[in-house]
C-alpha angles and dihedrals in degrees: 000000000000120000120249087248091057091043089052089048093052090047089067089067108079092214090055100048093098093046090049092051091047091052092044092054095038090056091062119104117266099006125154112204118200127187111206120237095219104056140339100300124133119197127196125205132172121242113231122221089258090055098252120125131244126223113278117286093186142022131187114203145135120260118186090342096310127109108243135187113209118198118200113213127180125319128323094247091053089060090207093148092065089056094046088046089067093052093050092048089051092049092048095041091231132091118231106224106224121204120235090255091053090053097045101034102028106038089140094058132088119207117210118184105213094210088065094054116089099180134024089229088066091070104018091098090054091048092047092045093052088048095048096047099046109106 
């Protein structure tokens, strides 16, 4: 597995940002990575102590031609993604324009455009938080 230093270095190259995020998340303990059969979508779940899998805590995908990291936080009814989205937007200095469907059907998700992220450190706390809170 690549070291965090090498992952951060790769993140500086725009074309490698998704790969760097993939490597960072895959390096975490007890993570199951799954590549979708339908399109380029990579989902990440935690492996519980009994070997079962949690729901996804992160997804890498393309939306309208942009590489996006989606963090899954809490349950839909809690709407924690909408709150966390504001924190991410503030940190990145840009506001992700959610569609009506993303607001109504995915209020537990945070959308991060990778082309807006200059350094992995800017979003690492949000990735780690989604990972740690997923049960």
